[in-house]
C-alpha positions in Angstrom: 57.0 2.5 -53.9 54.4 2.1 -51.2 54.0 5.0 -48.7 53.8 3.8 -45.1 51.9 5.9 -42.6 54.1 6.5 -39.5 51.3 5.5 -37.1 50.8 2.2 -39.0 54.5 1.6 -38.7 54.3 2.0 -35.0 51.2 -0.3 -34.8 53.0 -2.9 -36.9 56.1 -2.7 -34.7 54.0 -3.2 -31.6 52.1 -6.1 -33.2 55.4 -7.7 -34.2 56.8 -7.1 -30.7 53.7 -8.7 -29.1 53.9 -11.7 -31.4 57.5 -12.3 -30.7 57.0 -11.8 -27.0 54.1 -14.2 -26.9 55.8 -16.9 -29.0 59.5 -16.7 -28.1 60.7 -19.9 -26.4 57.2 -21.1 -25.3 55.6 -20.1 -22.1 57.9 -19.4 -19.1 57.8 -21.8 -16.2 55.6 -20.4 -13.5 57.4 -19.3 -10.4 55.2 -19.3 -7.3 57.7 -17.3 -5.2 57.6 -14.4 -7.7 54.4 -12.4 -7.6 53.0 -11.4 -11.0 52.9 -7.8 -9.9 54.2 -5.7 -7.1 52.1 -4.6 -4.2 48.9 -2.9 -5.2 49.2 0.9 -5.5 46.5 3.5 -5.0 43.9 3.5 -7.7 44.0 6.9 -9.5 40.9 9.0 -9.7 38.9 8.1 -12.8 40.8 4.9 -13.3 40.2 1.1 -13.3 42.8 -1.5 -12.8 43.5 -4.3 -15.2 42.2 -6.7 -12.6 38.9 -4.8 -12.4 38.7 -5.2 -16.2 38.9 -9.0 -15.8 42.6 -9.6 -16.4 44.4 -12.1 -14.1 48.0 -12.1 -15.4 50.7 -9.5 -15.4 50.8 -6.3 -13.4 47.0 -6.2 -12.9 47.2 -4.0 -9.8 49.7 -1.4 -11.0 48.4 -0.6 -14.5 45.2 1.5 -14.8 43.1 2.6 -17.7 40.4 5.3 -17.8 37.1 4.2 -16.3 35.2 4.8 -19.5 37.7 2.8 -21.7 36.4 0.2 -24.1 38.5 -3.0 -24.4 37.5 -4.9 -27.5 40.2 -7.6 -27.6 42.5 -9.0 -25.0 45.4 -11.4 -24.4 45.8 -12.6 -20.8 48.7 -15.0 -20.5 51.4 -15.6 -17.9 54.1 -14.0 -20.0 52.1 -11.3 -21.9 49.0 -9.3 -21.2 47.5 -7.1 -23.9 44.4 -4.9 -24.3 43.1 -3.4 -27.5 40.3 -0.8 -28.0 38.9 1.6 -30.6 41.0 4.4 -32.0 38.6 7.0 -30.6 39.7 6.1 -27.0 43.5 6.2 -27.8 44.2 9.9 -27.0 42.5 9.6 -23.6 44.2 6.3 -22.8 47.7 7.6 -23.6 47.1 10.8 -21.6 45.8 8.7 -18.6 48.9 6.4 -18.8 51.2 9.4 -18.9 49.7 10.7 -15.7 49.4 7.4 -13.8 52.3 5.1 -14.7 55.0 7.0 -12.8 52.9 7.2 -9.7 52.3 3.4 -9.9 56.1 2.7 -10.0 56.7 2.5 -13.7 59.5 4.3 -15.6 58.5 5.8 -18.9 61.4 5.3 -21.3 60.0 6.8 -24.5 57.0 9.1 -25.1 56.6 10.1 -28.7 54.0 10.2 -31.4 51.2 9.1 -29.1 53.1 5.9 -28.1 54.8 5.0 -24.9 57.5 2.5 -23.9 57.8 1.8 -20.1 59.1 -0.7 -17.6 59.1 -1.7 -13.9 61.2 -4.3 -12.1 59.4 -7.2 -13.7 57.7 -6.0 -16.9 58.2 -4.1 -20.1 55.2 -2.2 -21.4 54.2 -0.5 -24.7 51.2 1.6 -25.7 50.5 2.7 -29.3 47.6 3.9 -31.3 46.7 4.0 -35.0 43.7 5.2 -37.1 42.1 1.8 -36.3 42.9 1.0 -32.7 44.9 1.5 -29.5 47.0 -1.3 -28.0 48.6 -1.8 -24.6 51.0 -4.7 -24.1 52.8 -5.8 -20.9 55.5 -8.5 -21.2 57.1 -10.2 -18.3 60.9 -9.9 -18.1 63.7 -11.7 -16.3 65.3 -8.7 -14.6 
């Protein structure tokens, strides 16, 4: 029997969720009358928006990461936006998200084991970390 590390299980689940969200049913039709994010909110102290990090899709003006964050990989699509970084940054990123998501209009649904699940009126979000990396994914919903 193979032992599975709980953090790797969470990372695997997030990767699977990201893959399914990015592939399910092809890309959604763009809707010009629906903005990709709500009105911009105040930038938190010590934070940088996803837009400032070079993202153009998703809630780029309502999700913030710590200023010193390192993003090593990214997905920037109409239906899904993801950022990945080194494991060493994971604890500071999750702490920052815990502090800033509610003030930016997000509802945190689950906060356990260094991972978060959250949503707003138009997106579902997930953050997780493992021994290898941290990952943030935002998926557009049809609420």
